PDB file of N, CA, C and O in Angstrom:
ATOM      1  N   MET A   1     184.711  49.251 -49.716  1.00  0.00           N
ATOM      2  CA  MET A   1     184.444  50.606 -49.268  1.00  0.00           C
ATOM      3  C   MET A   1     184.689  50.692 -47.774  1.00  0.00           C
ATOM      4  O   MET A   1     184.734  49.681 -47.075  1.00  0.00           O
ATOM      5  N   LYS A   2     184.847  51.913 -47.302  1.00  0.00           N
ATOM      6  CA  LYS A   2     185.174  52.114 -45.891  1.00  0.00           C
ATOM      7  C   LYS A   2     183.982  52.631 -45.103  1.00  0.00           C
ATOM      8  O   LYS A   2     183.187  53.443 -45.576  1.00  0.00           O
ATOM      9  N   ASP A   3     183.894  52.129 -43.892  1.00  0.00           N
ATOM     10  CA  ASP A   3     182.936  52.652 -42.922  1.00  0.00           C
ATOM     11  C   ASP A   3     183.340  54.114 -42.667  1.00  0.00           C
ATOM     12  O   ASP A   3     184.477  54.366 -42.267  1.00  0.00           O
ATOM     13  N   PRO A   4     182.432  55.087 -42.891  1.00  0.00           N
ATOM     14  CA  PRO A   4     182.815  56.497 -42.736  1.00  0.00           C
ATOM     15  C   PRO A   4     183.083  56.907 -41.286  1.00  0.00           C
ATOM     16  O   PRO A   4     183.616  57.990 -41.045  1.00  0.00           O
ATOM     17  N   ILE A   5     182.732  56.077 -40.338  1.00  0.00           N
ATOM     18  CA  ILE A   5     182.969  56.401 -38.929  1.00  0.00           C
ATOM     19  C   ILE A   5     184.340  55.909 -38.473  1.00  0.00           C
ATOM     20  O   ILE A   5     185.145  56.688 -37.962  1.00  0.00           O
ATOM     21  N   CYS A   6     184.604  54.618 -38.659  1.00  0.00           N
ATOM     22  CA  CYS A   6     185.840  54.047 -38.110  1.00  0.00           C
ATOM     23  C   CYS A   6     186.898  53.731 -39.162  1.00  0.00           C
ATOM     24  O   CYS A   6     188.053  53.472 -38.822  1.00  0.00           O
ATOM     25  N   GLY A   7     186.511  53.749 -40.441  1.00  0.00           N
ATOM     26  CA  GLY A   7     187.476  53.489 -41.502  1.00  0.00           C
ATOM     27  C   GLY A   7     187.674  52.013 -41.838  1.00  0.00           C
ATOM     28  O   GLY A   7     188.478  51.677 -42.708  1.00  0.00           O
ATOM     29  N   MET A   8     186.952  51.139 -41.160  1.00  0.00           N
ATOM     30  CA  MET A   8     187.072  49.708 -41.427  1.00  0.00           C
ATOM     31  C   MET A   8     186.498  49.368 -42.801  1.00  0.00           C
ATOM     32  O   MET A   8     185.520  49.972 -43.240  1.00  0.00           O
ATOM     33  N   GLU A   9     187.107  48.404 -43.468  1.00  0.00           N
ATOM     34  CA  GLU A   9     186.592  47.972 -44.774  1.00  0.00           C
ATOM     35  C   GLU A   9     185.288  47.201 -44.585  1.00  0.00           C
ATOM     36  O   GLU A   9     185.224  46.280 -43.769  1.00  0.00           O
ATOM     37  N   VAL A  10     184.254  47.570 -45.330  1.00  0.00           N
ATOM     38  CA  VAL A  10     182.969  46.876 -45.287  1.00  0.00           C
ATOM     39  C   VAL A  10     182.475  46.666 -46.713  1.00  0.00           C
ATOM     40  O   VAL A  10     182.845  47.407 -47.623  1.00  0.00           O
ATOM     41  N   GLY A  11     181.643  45.657 -46.897  1.00  0.00           N
ATOM     42  CA  GLY A  11     181.084  45.363 -48.207  1.00  0.00           C
ATOM     43  C   GLY A  11     179.638  45.800 -48.296  1.00  0.00           C
ATOM     44  O   GLY A  11     179.013  46.156 -47.297  1.00  0.00           O
ATOM     45  N   LYS A  12     179.119  45.764 -49.509  1.00  0.00           N
ATOM     46  CA  LYS A  12     177.721  46.155 -49.718  1.00  0.00           C
ATOM     47  C   LYS A  12     176.754  45.143 -49.108  1.00  0.00           C
ATOM     48  O   LYS A  12     175.548  45.385 -49.064  1.00  0.00           O
ATOM     49  N   ASP A  13     177.277  44.016 -48.640  1.00  0.00           N
ATOM     50  CA  ASP A  13     176.435  43.016 -47.995  1.00  0.00           C
ATOM     51  C   ASP A  13     176.257  43.284 -46.494  1.00  0.00           C
ATOM     52  O   ASP A  13     175.584  42.520 -45.802  1.00  0.00           O
ATOM     53  N   SER A  14     176.856  44.364 -45.996  1.00  0.00           N
ATOM     54  CA  SER A  14     176.716  44.714 -44.581  1.00  0.00           C
ATOM     55  C   SER A  14     175.254  44.992 -44.261  1.00  0.00           C
ATOM     56  O   SER A  14     174.547  45.629 -45.042  1.00  0.00           O
ATOM     57  N   LYS A  15     174.806  44.507 -43.102  1.00  0.00           N
ATOM     58  CA  LYS A  15     173.405  44.751 -42.729  1.00  0.00           C
ATOM     59  C   LYS A  15     173.205  46.139 -42.142  1.00  0.00           C
ATOM     60  O   LYS A  15     172.073  46.545 -41.882  1.00  0.00           O
ATOM     61  N   PHE A  16     174.296  46.871 -41.930  1.00  0.00           N
ATOM     62  CA  PHE A  16     174.207  48.232 -41.403  1.00  0.00           C
ATOM     63  C   PHE A  16     174.419  49.213 -42.540  1.00  0.00           C
ATOM     64  O   PHE A  16     175.524  49.348 -43.066  1.00  0.00           O
ATOM     65  N   LYS A  17     173.343  49.897 -42.910  1.00  0.00           N
ATOM     66  CA  LYS A  17     173.378  50.757 -44.085  1.00  0.00           C
ATOM     67  C   LYS A  17     172.498  51.978 -43.858  1.00  0.00           C
ATOM     68  O   LYS A  17     171.421  51.873 -43.272  1.00  0.00           O
ATOM     69  N   SER A  18     172.954  53.128 -44.319  1.00  0.00           N
ATOM     70  CA  SER A  18     172.155  54.356 -44.288  1.00  0.00           C
ATOM     71  C   SER A  18     172.244  55.022 -45.647  1.00  0.00           C
ATOM     72  O   SER A  18     173.205  54.834 -46.393  1.00  0.00           O
ATOM     73  N   ASN A  19     171.220  55.804 -45.950  1.00  0.00           N
ATOM     74  CA  ASN A  19     171.233  56.576 -47.185  1.00  0.00           C
ATOM     75  C   ASN A  19     171.187  58.042 -46.796  1.00  0.00           C
ATOM     76  O   ASN A  19     170.343  58.465 -46.006  1.00  0.00           O
ATOM     77  N   TYR A  20     172.114  58.815 -47.366  1.00  0.00           N
ATOM     78  CA  TYR A  20     172.166  60.253 -47.090  1.00  0.00           C
ATOM     79  C   TYR A  20     172.360  60.986 -48.396  1.00  0.00           C
ATOM     80  O   TYR A  20     173.333  60.759 -49.114  1.00  0.00           O
ATOM     81  N   LYS A  21     171.420  61.872 -48.699  1.00  0.00           N
ATOM     82  CA  LYS A  21     171.447  62.657 -49.940  1.00  0.00           C
ATOM     83  C   LYS A  21     171.617  61.770 -51.167  1.00  0.00           C
ATOM     84  O   LYS A  21     172.375  62.096 -52.081  1.00  0.00           O
ATOM     85  N   GLY A  22     170.903  60.642 -51.177  1.00  0.00           N
ATOM     86  CA  GLY A  22     170.895  59.760 -52.342  1.00  0.00           C
ATOM     87  C   GLY A  22     172.069  58.805 -52.458  1.00  0.00           C
ATOM     88  O   GLY A  22     172.173  58.071 -53.441  1.00  0.00           O
ATOM     89  N   LYS A  23     172.948  58.805 -51.477  1.00  0.00           N
ATOM     90  CA  LYS A  23     174.108  57.912 -51.514  1.00  0.00           C
ATOM     91  C   LYS A  23     174.042  56.933 -50.357  1.00  0.00           C
ATOM     92  O   LYS A  23     173.691  57.303 -49.237  1.00  0.00           O
ATOM     93  N   ASP A  24     174.381  55.676 -50.633  1.00  0.00           N
ATOM     94  CA  ASP A  24     174.384  54.652 -49.593  1.00  0.00           C
ATOM     95  C   ASP A  24     175.726  54.623 -48.874  1.00  0.00           C
ATOM     96  O   ASP A  24     176.785  54.746 -49.489  1.00  0.00           O
ATOM     97  N   TYR A  25     175.655  54.459 -47.565  1.00  0.00           N
ATOM     98  CA  TYR A  25     176.841  54.331 -46.721  1.00  0.00           C
ATOM     99  C   TYR A  25     176.693  53.043 -45.929  1.00  0.00           C
ATOM    100  O   TYR A  25     175.610  52.724 -45.438  1.00  0.00           O
ATOM    101  N   TYR A  26     177.793  52.304 -45.810  1.00  0.00           N
ATOM    102  CA  TYR A  26     177.777  51.008 -45.147  1.00  0.00           C
ATOM    103  C   TYR A  26     178.671  51.048 -43.918  1.00  0.00           C
ATOM    104  O   TYR A  26     179.693  51.733 -43.898  1.00  0.00           O
ATOM    105  N   PHE A  27     178.266  50.297 -42.883  1.00  0.00           N
ATOM    106  CA  PHE A  27     178.936  50.355 -41.590  1.00  0.00           C
ATOM    107  C   PHE A  27     179.262  48.961 -41.078  1.00  0.00           C
ATOM    108  O   PHE A  27     178.621  47.979 -41.452  1.00  0.00           O
ATOM    109  N   CYS A  28     180.279  48.892 -40.207  1.00  0.00           N
ATOM    110  CA  CYS A  28     180.703  47.612 -39.654  1.00  0.00           C
ATOM    111  C   CYS A  28     179.832  47.187 -38.476  1.00  0.00           C
ATOM    112  O   CYS A  28     179.764  46.004 -38.144  1.00  0.00           O
ATOM    113  N   SER A  29     179.166  48.157 -37.846  1.00  0.00           N
ATOM    114  CA  SER A  29     178.390  47.842 -36.641  1.00  0.00           C
ATOM    115  C   SER A  29     177.223  48.809 -36.471  1.00  0.00           C
ATOM    116  O   SER A  29     177.157  49.856 -37.117  1.00  0.00           O
ATOM    117  N   ALA A  30     176.312  48.433 -35.592  1.00  0.00           N
ATOM    118  CA  ALA A  30     175.163  49.289 -35.291  1.00  0.00           C
ATOM    119  C   ALA A  30     175.614  50.603 -34.664  1.00  0.00           C
ATOM    120  O   ALA A  30     175.019  51.650 -34.920  1.00  0.00           O
ATOM    121  N   SER A  31     176.661  50.556 -33.843  1.00  0.00           N
ATOM    122  CA  SER A  31     177.103  51.796 -33.184  1.00  0.00           C
ATOM    123  C   SER A  31     177.676  52.789 -34.193  1.00  0.00           C
ATOM    124  O   SER A  31     177.458  53.993 -34.058  1.00  0.00           O
ATOM    125  N   CYS A  32     178.406  52.307 -35.201  1.00  0.00           N
ATOM    126  CA  CYS A  32     178.908  53.213 -36.242  1.00  0.00           C
ATOM    127  C   CYS A  32     177.744  53.804 -37.032  1.00  0.00           C
ATOM    128  O   CYS A  32     177.747  54.994 -37.348  1.00  0.00           O
ATOM    129  N   LYS A  33     176.757  52.984 -37.349  1.00  0.00           N
ATOM    130  CA  LYS A  33     175.580  53.474 -38.083  1.00  0.00           C
ATOM    131  C   LYS A  33     174.853  54.536 -37.263  1.00  0.00           C
ATOM    132  O   LYS A  33     174.444  55.561 -37.809  1.00  0.00           O
ATOM    133  N   GLN A  34     174.687  54.309 -35.975  1.00  0.00           N
ATOM    134  CA  GLN A  34     173.991  55.271 -35.119  1.00  0.00           C
ATOM    135  C   GLN A  34     174.748  56.597 -35.049  1.00  0.00           C
ATOM    136  O   GLN A  34     174.137  57.665 -35.075  1.00  0.00           O
ATOM    137  N   SER A  35     176.073  56.526 -34.961  1.00  0.00           N
ATOM    138  CA  SER A  35     176.879  57.759 -34.945  1.00  0.00           C
ATOM    139  C   SER A  35     176.677  58.545 -36.232  1.00  0.00           C
ATOM    140  O   SER A  35     176.523  59.766 -36.203  1.00  0.00           O
ATOM    141  N   PHE A  36     176.678  57.845 -37.359  1.00  0.00           N
ATOM    142  CA  PHE A  36     176.466  58.498 -38.654  1.00  0.00           C
ATOM    143  C   PHE A  36     175.068  59.111 -38.726  1.00  0.00           C
ATOM    144  O   PHE A  36     174.909  60.259 -39.141  1.00  0.00           O
ATOM    145  N   ASP A  37     174.065  58.346 -38.323  1.00  0.00           N
ATOM    146  CA  ASP A  37     172.681  58.813 -38.425  1.00  0.00           C
ATOM    147  C   ASP A  37     172.411  60.052 -37.559  1.00  0.00           C
ATOM    148  O   ASP A  37     171.542  60.857 -37.895  1.00  0.00           O
ATOM    149  N   LYS A  38     173.138  60.209 -36.462  1.00  0.00           N
ATOM    150  CA  LYS A  38     172.969  61.385 -35.603  1.00  0.00           C
ATOM    151  C   LYS A  38     173.402  62.671 -36.302  1.00  0.00           C
ATOM    152  O   LYS A  38     172.747  63.705 -36.175  1.00  0.00           O
ATOM    153  N   SER A  39     174.507  62.601 -37.039  1.00  0.00           N
ATOM    154  CA  SER A  39     175.007  63.796 -37.719  1.00  0.00           C
ATOM    155  C   SER A  39     175.799  63.411 -38.974  1.00  0.00           C
ATOM    156  O   SER A  39     177.027  63.488 -38.998  1.00  0.00           O
ATOM    157  N   PRO A  40     175.071  62.999 -40.013  1.00  0.00           N
ATOM    158  CA  PRO A  40     175.743  62.527 -41.232  1.00  0.00           C
ATOM    159  C   PRO A  40     176.622  63.581 -41.897  1.00  0.00           C
ATOM    160  O   PRO A  40     177.666  63.247 -42.456  1.00  0.00           O
ATOM    161  N   GLU A  41     176.217  64.843 -41.847  1.00  0.00           N
ATOM    162  CA  GLU A  41     177.001  65.891 -42.507  1.00  0.00           C
ATOM    163  C   GLU A  41     178.410  66.012 -41.916  1.00  0.00           C
ATOM    164  O   GLU A  41     179.332  66.466 -42.594  1.00  0.00           O
ATOM    165  N   LYS A  42     178.572  65.610 -40.668  1.00  0.00           N
ATOM    166  CA  LYS A  42     179.870  65.643 -40.001  1.00  0.00           C
ATOM    167  C   LYS A  42     180.832  64.579 -40.574  1.00  0.00           C
ATOM    168  O   LYS A  42     182.051  64.738 -40.520  1.00  0.00           O
ATOM    169  N   HIS A  43     180.262  63.506 -41.115  1.00  0.00           N
ATOM    170  CA  HIS A  43     181.073  62.365 -41.565  1.00  0.00           C
ATOM    171  C   HIS A  43     181.211  62.241 -43.075  1.00  0.00           C
ATOM    172  O   HIS A  43     182.006  61.439 -43.567  1.00  0.00           O
ATOM    173  N   VAL A  44     180.434  63.037 -43.814  1.00  0.00           N
ATOM    174  CA  VAL A  44     180.475  62.964 -45.277  1.00  0.00           C
ATOM    175  C   VAL A  44     181.470  63.985 -45.800  1.00  0.00           C
ATOM    176  O   VAL A  44     181.436  65.157 -45.428  1.00  0.00           O
ATOM    177  N   LYS A  45     182.344  63.525 -46.658  1.00  0.00           N
ATOM    178  CA  LYS A  45     183.331  64.433 -47.258  1.00  0.00           C
ATOM    179  C   LYS A  45     182.803  64.956 -48.594  1.00  0.00           C
ATOM    180  O   LYS A  45     182.338  64.190 -49.437  1.00  0.00           O
ATOM    181  N   GLY A  46     182.884  66.253 -48.765  1.00  0.00           N
ATOM    182  CA  GLY A  46     182.488  66.860 -50.023  1.00  0.00           C
ATOM    183  C   GLY A  46     181.041  66.862 -50.208  1.00  0.00           C
ATOM    184  O   GLY A  46     180.550  67.344 -51.229  1.00  0.00           O
TER     185      GLY A  46
END
């Protein structure tokens, strides 16, 4: 799966994870996770 911020491939074993509207999102780094957490609706498609 892809990090929704930078597009990098990440696995479900990533320690950077957020849940938004019942769906899990995984990130390559803390900074990508923080960007998502600030405004998740901006990064979620559909």
